N, C-alpha and C positions, 0 to 999 in steps of 0.2 A: 210456369212449369213447361219444360220442353217435352216434345213428343218424338217417339221413334217413327220414322217415316221411310218406307222402302221405296227408294227412287226408281228401281227397276220395275216394280209392279205398278207404280204410279204412272209410268210412261208406257205401259203395255208391253215391255220387253220380257223375253222369256230366256231363262238361263238356269242351269242347275246350281250356279253359285249366287243366284240373286239374293238369297237370304243373308249374304255376308256384307252387302253394301248398304250400310245404314248411315244416315246422318241425322243430326238433331235440327229441327226446324221450329220456328216460333208460331205465333197465331196466324190464322187465315186473314187475308185482306177481305174487305167487304165484297169485292167482285168474286173472290174465290168462294165466299159463303154461299153464293147462289148455285154453285156446282158441287157443294159439299152435301153431306147427308142431311143437313138442315135446309137445303135449297128449296124443297117443296113446301116445307113449313113456312119459310120466309115469304115465298111467293103468295101463299094464302094470307099471311099476315099483312102483306102490302095492300091487299084488297080492303082490309079493315083500316089500315093506317091512312089510306087515301081519303077516308071519311072522318079523319081526326076532328075533334072539337076545335073551334077557332082559337080558344084560349091556349091550345097546345102548339099552335103554328107560329112560325116567324112571320114578320110583317111582309117580307118579300113573297112568301108563299101565298099569303092572303091576297096580296095585290095581284099576283099572277092569276089565281083561281077566280077571283071576283071580277076582274076587269080584263086583263090582257088575253086570257084564253078565249074570250068572246070574239076576238078579231082574227080574221083570216091571215092578215099580213104577219101576225105574230105566231099563231098556232096553225101552220099551213096544212097540217095533216088532220085537223079536227073533224072534218067531214068524210074522211076516207075510211073505207071499211077495212078492219084489221089493223089500223094504225095504233101505236101504243098510247096508253092513257097518260098524259103529262102529269096528272095528279099523283100517279104511282111513282113517277120520277122524283117529284118533290118529297113524297113519303120516304122513298129510298134515301134521299139526301139527308133528311132530318132524323131518320131512325137507324141508318147504317153508317153514314159518313160522319155526321156530327156526333160529338160525345153527348151522352144523355145520363141522367141520374134517376134513381128510383124516386118516386113521388114522395115529397115531404122529407127527403133525406139528402145528404150530400154524397152518398155512396154511388160510385160510377157503375152504370149498367153495361153489360157487354153489348156489342153491336147486334142489332136484330132481336133484342129481348122482347118476347111477346107474352111471357107468362105473367109478368107483373106490370103495373102501370109505371110508365117512365115519362120524364119531361126534360126539356133542354135546360142547360145551366143558364142562369141569369147573369149577364155580364156585370151588372152593377152590384149585385148582392153576393157574388161568389167570393168567399173568403180565401185568402192566400194559402192557408193551410190545406184546403181541399185540392189544390193544384198538384199535390204530390202523386195523385192517381195518374197524372199525365207523364210522370217521370220526374226525377230530381232536376234534370236540365231545364225543364219548363218552369218549375217553381223557382229555381235560382235565377233564371233570366228575369222574371217579373220582379223578384226581390232586388236584383241588381239595378234594374231600371228605376225602381222607386227610390232606392238609397242614393244613387248618383244624382237623380233629379233634385232631391232634397239637399244633398251636399252642395251642388252647384248653386242652388237658390240661396243657401246660407252664406256661401262664399261671396255671392253677388251682393248680399246685404252688407257684409263686412267691407266690400269694396266701394260702397256708396261715397265714402270719404274721398277716394281718388277720382271717382266720376265727377263729383262736384268741383274738385280742383281743376281737372282737365277742361271742364266746361266754363270755368270762370275767366274773367278778363285778366287775372294774374298770370294765366298760362299762355293764352294766345291773343290777348288784347281785344277779344271780341270780334276778330276778323273772320272767324270760321263759324258759319251757321248753316249746316247742311239741311236741305229740305227733303221732303218725301219720306216714305216709310223706311227706306234703307238708311236715310240720314239720322233716324231716331237713335240708333245704337252707335252712331259715330260722334254724337254730341259729347258724350262722356269719355271719349277716347283721347289718346295722345296725338291725334292728327293735328298738324300745325300748318297754318296757311300764311304765317307771317315770316317774311324773309328779309335779309339785309345783305348788302355788298361789303366784303372785307378784302383787305389786301392778302394775297396768297404769298406765303413765305417761299423764298426762291428755291430752297431745297425740296419743296413739295409740289412745285408747279411743273409737273410733266404733262404737257398739253395732250400728248398722245393717250396717256392713261386717263386723263379727264374726258377726252372724247369717247373712249371705249366704255367708261363708267357713266356716261350721259350726265356729267357734271356741267352745270351752266357757268360759263366764265366769260370775261371780257379783258381785252388787252388795252393798255394805254396808247393813245395815238401820239404822234410827235416824237417817237423814239425814246420815251421814258423808260420802257422796259418793265413797267409794273403790270401785274396780272391780278384781276379782281375775280373773286368767286362769290356765287350766291349761296348763302346758307340760311338754315332756319334760325329764327331768333327767339324761339320759345325756350324757357318761360319768358314772357313779356315783361313781367315785373321783376326787376333786379334787386328790390329792397330786401326780399327774403332769399338769400343765396342758397339756403338749405332746403327750400320748398320741394325741389325735384328729388333731393335725396330722401326727404321724408316720405314722398310718394313711393319711392323705390323700396324703402324699408317696410312700408305698409303692405306693398304687394308681396314682399318676402314673407311677412307674417301670414298673409292669406294663403300663400303657397304652402307654408308649413302646416297650416290647419287642414288644407285639402289632402296633403300627404298623410297626415295622421288619420283622417277620416277614411282614406283609401286603405291604409294598412289595417286599421281596426275592422273595416268591413270584410277584408280578405280573410282575417282570422275568424270573424263571425260566420262567414260563408263556409269555411272549412268545417266548423262545428256543426252548422246547419246540414251540410252534406252528410256528415256522420250520423246525425239524428235521423235524417230521412232514410238512409240506408238501413238503419236498425228498425225503423218503423215498417218499411216496406220489405216483406219477406219474398225473396225470389229464389229461383233454382240454384243460382251461384252461391247462396248462403248455406246450402246443404252439400255442395259439391267440391271436389278437388280435380285438378287436371294434371296428368302425367305427361311431361313434355318430351321425355326420351325413352319411350317404350321400346322393347325389342321389335324389330321390323316385321317379325312373323308371329307376334303375340295376338292372334285373332280371337282366341277363345275367351268370351266374356265370363264364363264360369270361373276360370282361374283368377281373373281380376276380382271377381266378387268374393271368392274364398280368401284371397290375400287381404283385402281391405275390410272384410267383416271382422277381422281381429281387433279393429280399432273402435268398435262400437258394441260393447257387451250387451247381450240380451236383445239386440235389435238387428242391425245389419245393413246391407246395401240394397237400395231400392232399384237403382237403374245403372247400367253400365253402357256407355256409348263409345264404341270403338271407331275412331275417325281414320279413314284411309287416305292415302295420297293419290286419290283418283280424280284429280281436277280435270283431266282430259275427258273422262266419262261424264262428269257433271256439266262441263261446257257443252258437250254434244247434246245432253239432255235439255239444257237450257235453250239452245238454238232450236231444237226440235219443238219444244213447247212454244217458242215464239212463233214459228211457222204454223203450228196448230191454232194458236190464238188468232193469227191473221186470217187463217181459213175460216175460223169460227165466226169472225166478224162478217165475212162475205156470205156465210151460210148460217144465218142466225136461227133458222128453223130446224137445224140438224144438230143433235147433241153429239159432237165428235168424240166425247169420252166413252160413248156407248156403241160406236160403230167401228167396223174394220175398214180402213181406207183402201185396203187391197181388194175389197169385195167388188166384183164387176158391176153390181147394181149401183153401188155408191160412186164408182168411177164414171159410169154412164150419166148419173145425175149431175155430177160435177161438170162433165162435158156439155150437157144440155144447158146448165146454168151459165157457163162461160160463153156458149154460142149466143144465148139470149142477150147477154151483156154486150157482146160485139155488135149485134144487130140493133141494139137500142139506139135511138136517135140522140146525138150529143149536141150540146150547145157549142157555140163558137169558142167560148172560154175553155171548155173541156178539150176541144180539138187542139188548141194552142198548147194547153198543159200537157197533153199526151205526147206531143212532138218536141217539146222543149224541156220541161222540168222532169217529167216522168222517167225518161232514160237515165237521168242522173240519179234519181231516187232509187231506181232499180239496182244500181250498183251498191246501194246501202240496204238492199233487200226490202225496199218499201214499194208499195203499189204493184206487187207481182200479180200475174195472171193466176187464175184458179188452178189450171193444169200445172203451172210452174210450182206453185205452193205444194200441190199434192206430190209432185216428183221430188221436191226437196225433202218433204217429210219422209218419203219412202227411202231416200238415200241416207238420211240421218238415222232412220230406224235400223238399217243394215249396218251402219257404222257403230251404233250403240251395241248391237248384238255382238259384234266383233270385240269391242272394248270390254264387254262384260266377261269375256273369256280370259282376260288377262288377270294376273295376280298383282295386287297392289300392296305396297308396304303400309304398315300401321304408322301414322304420323303422330297421333296422341290419343289418350284415353281419358274420358271424363267419368268419374265415379260420383254418384249421387247417393248420399246416406239418408237414413230415415229421420235423423235429427241433426241439429247444428253441432251438438257435442261430438258426434262422430267425425264431422269435418275438422273441427278444431284439434281433436286428438291426433288425427292422421297428419295434419300439417305440422304439429309440434314434434311428433315422434320421427317423422320422415324428413325433418329439416336437415339440410346438409349444405356445406359451402360449395361455391362454384368450382373451386379447385378440386375438391374431393369428387364431385360429379364428373368433371372432365377426365380425371385420372382413374375414375372408378375405384377409389380407395374404399373398399367394403369392410375394412376392419372395424369391429365394434359398431356396426351400423345395421339397421333393419333393411334387408335387401329382398328383392323380388326374385324368386328362383324360377327360371324359365327353361323349358325343354325345347330346344330348337327342332326344326324339321329333320335334321340329321341325327336326332336322338341325344345330342350333347346337352348336359345341364350346365347352365351358367347363372351366376349371381349378378343382378343388376341393381346398382344404387340409383334410385329413381329421383328425378327432378320434379317435385310436386309443388304446385302453386294453386291459389284460388282462381278459378276461371272467371272470365267475363260472362255476361249473359249470353245464352245460346243464340239469341237474335242478332248479336253483334259479331258473330263469327262469319267470315267470308270464305266459304268452303272452296270456291273456285280459285282462290289465291293461296291455298295452303302450301303449294309447291314453290312459292317464291322465296328466295333467300334474302338475308339482310343486306348483302352487298348489292343485289339487283335493286332492291327497294331504295337504297341510298342513291344509286346512280339515277334512277327514275325521278327521285325527289329533286336532285340537283338540276336535272335537265328542265323540269317544269319550273323550278325557281328562277333559272336564268331567263327563260321565256317570259316569266312574270316581270322580271326587272326590265326587260325590253319593252313590255307593255307600259310600264311606269314611265320610261323615258319618252315613249310616243305620246302618252297622255299629257305629260308636262309640256311638250312641244305644242300640241293642239290647244291647250289652255292658254299658253303664252300668246299664240297668234290671235285667239279670240279676244283676249283681254285688250290687246293693242288695237284691234279693229273694231270691236263692238262694245267694249266697256266691261266693268266689273260684274254687272248683273248677268249678262250673257255668259261670261266666263264662269260665274258661279253655277248657273244652270247646266253648262257643259260639264263642269266638275262633278255635279250631282249625278248627271246622266251617265258619265263614265264610271262613277262609283256603283251604279246599278248594272251597267252592261258588261264591263270588263270582268267583274267577278263571275259572271255567267261563263265567260270564256275560260277563266281560271278553273271553274268546276269541270268544264269539259277537258281541260288539260290534266286534271287529277285522275281522269279515267285512264290515262296512260299508266299511272302508278298502280301497283298491286300490293295490297296490304291484307294480312291474314285476319285483322280485326277492323271493325268499322270505326272504333275509337281512333286508331292510327290514321285512318283515311280522313276522318273529320278534323283531326289535329293538323294534318298536312294542309287541308283546305283552309282552316282557320288562319294558319301562319301566312299563307300567300295572300288571302283576301285582306287580312289585317295589314300586312305590309303594303299592299297596293293602296288601300284606303287611307292609311296614315300618311304615307308619302304624298299621294295625290292631293289630299285635302289640306295638309298643313305644311309639310316639309318642302315639297317641290315648289309651292308658291313662294316660299321664302328664298329658295336658291335661284329662281328665275327672275327675281326682283333685285335690281342694284341696291346696294346698301344705302345710298343717298336718297332712295325713293321709299324708305321704310315709313316715315311719318308724313309724307306729303298727302295732299288732298286730291291729286289727279287720279284718273281712272287706272293708270298703270302703277299706282303706288300700293304698297303692301297691305296696309290696314283697310283700305277701301276694297281691295280684292278679297281679303279674308271675310270682311263683313258681307260681301255679296254671296260668298260660298255658304256662310252660315244661314243667311236668310233663305237661300235656295234649299238647304237641308231642312229648314224649319217648315216649309210648306209643301215642297215637291215630293219628298220621300213619304211623309204620311199620306198625302193625297193619292199617290200610286198604290200604297199598301191598302188603303181603305177601299179604293175603287175596284181592286182585284179585277183588272181588265180581262185577263184570259179566263178566269173563273166565271165571271158574269157572261162573257161571250159564249162559253160552253153551255151554261144553264139556260140562257135566254135566246140564243140563236140556233145552236146546233141541236139542242135537245128537242125543241118543238118541231124540228124538221127531220128527226130520226124516223126511219121506216119501221124498225123493230125495237122491242123492249131492250134487248141486249145493248144496242147502240145507244139508246136513251140513257140507260143506267150508267154507261161509261162517261156520259156528260155530267153526271152528278157525283163523281168520285172525289170532288174537292180539289183545292189548290195545294200542292206540296210546299212545305216550308223547310228551311234548313237552319238549325240552331246556330251553327258556326257563322252563318250569314247574319243572323239576328244579333249575336254577341258583338260582331265587328261593327255593326251600326252604332251600338252604344259606345264602345271604346273609341271609335272614330270621333264622335262628338266630344267626349270627355277629354281626349288628347288635344283636340283643337282648342278647347277652352283653356286647358291648363297651359298650353304652349303660348297663347297670345293674350292671356288675361292681364299681364302687367302693362301692356300697351293699350288694351281696350277692355277694361273691367266689365263693361256692360254685356259682353258676350257670355258672361257667366249666367246672367238672368235669361238671355235668349236661349242658351244651351239647355238650361233647366226646362224651359217651355218646350223645346224641341224633343227632349226625352219623354 
């Protein structure tokens, strides 16, 4: 359910028009809960949660409280007066950051639930159906992982016939026996280590081309003019001439089976998505959105009266008029950022309840800033202040207290001026009391794109509007079902489709440049350090470059979060698919496809998959930044507010998670005819 939230009042602005600037916002974050009306209640509950029974705690929390908190090197503030209680930090993490359920049920409890007993979900016993409380994307992600892992395993079992053939003496004559862990999945592959010298036909013996293609050749001495080339002699046994064709047909059958499984799963997932949407009732199930309202149709009562006609006996519950006031919202956002930065530096002062222009508050800030300047600094901090900090200040990071206060005052003045402007209506969201009202409105107000553009109002239900000049006009409305309120990006409502397309193309071109750079680095590493090092580099690039891509997507402006996630998914998927599977193929000469050297294709792909098998899960499970925040920064926090920030958890991105799956599946599908064993390894990787 969405809430009406007055941005002007929330930021302390004053204007006679402030009651007109409303937007719809979603739930509070866990850090905002502490500053909400429930803040005092939650702070009291943290005292109780700090004494949780051991059976309700995670093993990490038990280990910290029973052992690590006793050591000064870990909990540096434990003997200091007024220092925050680390047990409260862990209670905050488990009761507000992590998802919890009501005791003995699977029903998800809201963050900070203190009225009833709750407990954490059990990773091993949580049924897949209960994951719908996290959203359909989470449920479908785990469903997709499970199905593709099973599909790859089944395809691997069907491919045992080809693995046995490729590992037999009939194929390579027993000359290829790779050792080590990486060699385990090469034994059943089409890698061939048996070669023979043959005479090169005169029309095909272009020595320059053979040099550029790295083809091994020799010329006859004594002026004979014959040229010999070295080629692979697999299959070794020529008695069954159709053996290699049989292996190819078997791979084709396995590929068809995988395509059928993929298609069937996509159909099943679409049905599953529909079922989830029907089971989980949200605000959008009761709402419609008008995309082309009159620019001065501010009055919510007129919208309510018009749409009440489509739900007999009930009516409209909520009208949200969205304005094209992105400039105001951006100023409010920047001002809030500066306030949060100042709040971190003044944790004992509630900035939501004080006037920063008050001389007493100003004097306190000056005294605090002076005390910080006079405080003795370590050598590291001195170097940081003269090297890194000036750069970060350009990004509005690590600003002095007086500077923060001045910027807040400047933004406050700017906001007051922006509030005096008149903003056009960009769209209107109508929420009915029942789903029937929404469906009736969508059916009755349905119109073609051509009619809406030409405003062909004949025989149509139209919205009669009185302009500010007193003129009455009939408007044929463009009415659709809206997305969830939390997916709307209000700061980007003023962006046009043309601008979004240009921004998308620019970031896509930069992504293609990163792909080319990554392919070049991988090729250098493979030639210099071997396939394993190249595989590790490929995996590292698959982790690091998407972070750069996500930063690039910040350039783009989308009115909906769905569109932003889609753009990110396309670019990250493109990079990972090309970097993992396609680029490796193109930077490898064709004659090095089946070889056994470190520069050859199958050996390189095997190294990449093994790297994905252990490195990516290891980094995910280790959660380096999350654990560093909880176990290093939190025990050293000086005040509770800073400590709680260390327990807000690690952010994840569903688009990133989905590309991890599709990358492995694509790699296995692409190379399984030449190395069937990667199907089994791919199944284990998922």
